[in-house]
C-alpha positions, 0 to 999 in steps of 0.5 A: 360853104367857103367864107363862113356863115356870115359871109354867105349871109352877106352875099345872099342878102346883098344879091336879094336887096339889089336884084329884087328892087331892080326886077320889080322896077322893070315889071318882072316881079320879086320872084324873078328878081330872086331867081336872077340874083348872081351869087356865084357857084355856092347856090347849090350848097343851100338849095336843099335847105331852101327847098323848105320854103317851097314846103311852106308855100304848099302849106299856105296854099293848103290853108287857102283851099277852104272846101266851100271856096273850092266847091264854088270854083269846081268847074273852072278849077277841075275842068279848065285847070285839069284840061290845061295841065293834062293837054299841055303835058301830053303835047309837050311830052309828045314833042320831047319824045319826037325829039328823041328823048326816052319816054320817062324823060319826055313825061317828066318834062311835060309835067314840069313845063305844063305849069305856069308862074303863080307868083308872076301871073297873079302879081301882074294881073293885080297890078294891071287891075285885070284879076277880076276880069273873066280872063283873070279869074280863069287864070286864077282857077288854072293856077290854083289847079296847078298848085294842087297838081304839084303834089301828085307830080312830086309823087309821080316823078320818082316812079319815072326813075329808071330801074336801079337809078341812084338817088343823088343828094338824098341824105335824109331821103334815103333813111326811111322807115319803109326801107326794105318793106314790100310794096303793099306794106309801104303803101299801108304805112304811107296811108297810115301817115296821111290818116294820122295827119288828117286826124291830128289836124281835126282833133289834136291841133285845134286844142293845142293852138287854143291852149297856146293862144291863151298864153298870149305869147305870139312868139310861142304861136310862131314856134308852134306853127313852125313845129307843125310844118317841120314835124309834118315834113319830117314824118312824110320824109320818113315814110318815103313821100315828098314832105310837100304832100304832108304839109299841103294836107295839113294846110287843107285840114286847117283851112277851116280853123279859126287859127288859119289867119294867125298861122298864115301871118306867122308862117308867111315871113319865113316862107318868103325868106326861104323862097327867096333863098331858094330862087337865089340858089336857082339863079346861082345854079343857072348855067349862063355859060350854057346860054351864051354858048348855045343861044340859038338852042335856048331861044328855040326852046323858049319859042317852042314852049311859049308857042305850045302853051299859047296854042293849048290855052287859046283852044281851051279858052275857045272851048270854054266860050271865052270872049276874044279879049279874055281868051287872049288875056288868059293865054298870054298870062299863062304861056310861061314856065313856072317857079315850081319847075325849079323844084320839080327839075331838082327833084327829077335830077335827084332821082335820076329821071332827068340828067343834070345837063338837060335840067340846066338847059330847062332851068334856063328856058323856064327862067327866061320865059318867066322874064318874058311874061311882062313883054308877052302881056304888053304885046297882047295889050298894045297890039292884039287887043285893039285889033282883035278884041273889043274896040276901045272906043266908039265913034260918036259926036262930041256934043252928044256926050256933052248933052247926054252924059254928064257923068262918067263911071269908071268901073261897072262892077257890083258897086258901080252898077248900083250907082249907074242904075240909080242915075239912069233910073232918074234920067241921068245919062252916063258913060261907062268905062270898064276893063272887062270886055264881056261886061262891056259887050253885055252893056252895049246890048243893053243900049249903054254907051261903053268904052272898053279899056284902062280908065286911067288912060288920058285918051280914053277919058277924052274920048269918053267926054271928060272935058264936058262931063261934070262928074267922074265916079271912080268905082274900080276894084284895084286900089292902084288903078284908082289912085292912078285915075284920080291923079290923071283926072285931077291933072287934066280935068280939074273941073270934074267933081270926083266921087271915089270909092276906096276899100278902107281907111288907109286908101281914104287917107291917101285920097284925102291928103290929095285934096279929094272931098267925096271919098266913100269907103266900101263897107261903111254903108252896109256895116251901118245898115247891119248895125241898125238891124242888129239894134232893132232886133235887140229891141231898140226902136227903129228911130233910135237905131237909125239916129245912132247910125247917122250920128256914128256916120257924121262922127266917123267922117269928121274923125277920118279927116282929122286923123288923116293929118296925124296918121304919120305920128303914131303916138298922136294918132293913137291918143286922138283915135282913142279920144274920138272913140270915147267921144262917140260912145258918150254921144251915143249914150246921151242920145240913148238916155234922151230917147228913153225919156221921150215916149215919141216913137217918131217914124218907128213903124214897129212901135206904131204898130204895137201902139196903134195896131197893124193899120197904123202904117205899112211903110218902113 
């Protein structure tokens, strides 16, 4: 490469630092920011090295595929995901063949363009708080199947190469252990390599990582994790198979390992950097001159790809009985090309399946459809959902809301529904706001007044009666949406008392800084209840266990507010937190000694039964 290593590093890092924040600011996502980094013609020089980032991505995907999780989602993953890839591939391949392309090329194009962008879709859905909706979960299932499908697609592409086609840029790929062997022998060698990876993952890697973990050297664990990925990739290349296949299998084998999370945390930074390098090199390889010279062709191919994928996704959503809202969300989320198309097109070009000119055109089309994803989702949200989906508001007299709905609940998932049911059971009227249209329809059938839409929107809050209500219970799943709703409510409806659910201490600190008083951490109550039951099972009296839990709660709530003010001073925060932990332990130990000196069982039912018989009390 021209200019030397440090010069090239300067160019690539500068491109990333400039383009990624701009892309995220525009709502396009960091992946697309890397892909649009303009660094010149040197991008192809590092493309093959950067492909190692894709190998690491597939290793991490394998780590996430714990067998029990896959089994729970088997129907949407295999059914919906399998049909999406299969039907979309067939339709796109048919269109390519109708356009005059040879069948091998048509199939390769269909397989490549059938995939969607995992990075952009999941990030966009999470930012909008839509990941837990029916359409969001269906999109996640399809993306998961697509990520898995990359492995067999990588294995199929070389088989589509014309007879006698040369491998370009193969280098290491040409020097395999199976060169010159008959077909049946090559198959046996590949199966033996796969079996070796599985057996090593089950019986060798666990003891190895256990031994390394005992050293306490984090850098050694990082080196071992990188060694695992590189060794597995090298083995698969030597037997003539895609290195991604081996690392994916290694990840799946280790998915149930106790070292899975440690492996993820150690590999993730390298994967992110190398993927960023990969997408920058793809952006450098994009032929902007071609786009400028043939804008009508590129725009036509973009429109055709989006239209075909939208049609297939809408039909599949209908087959799987999604509501109109969720079907539209599902279809518009996945209508773009995906980042794996860059890998597959590079692979197909190397093996002579797709020509370089056609690959350059398709790379431009895929990148531009990825850039159009936020526009498509905004189009669906602003234009289609209000017209064809569940109505975002229900007309009703304002005084009805004032009299019957003193409480507004934003989010009616597992957390919000328990709060709402408790209030309704005690005769308190509620107005429920939720983003999941299927849940909205069910609640309306149950006779509840429900608004569908984004609870952080001013107009939706006003239509729900926020000006007359007394309480706003924030039970949203998305931390970003929760913060946005709290800011809107405090600015426009200062009379409302906010009761806010937060996922943990970090989010609680932010809301406490904003002046909120009623902040409830997600798992605090269930954790204390579990601790109480554990103490009882270990022989503690029920009264002692519950008293300890109440003491713990009061002390922890006080410490939470105290630590919130000093969390930005790490040294002071750590010292104060340690002191509060010691204070709590001393307080609980004193309570325990006081209880031991007293023979009063209090309202401990188990103790009463032991001392006075089973008839002494049946209440717990």
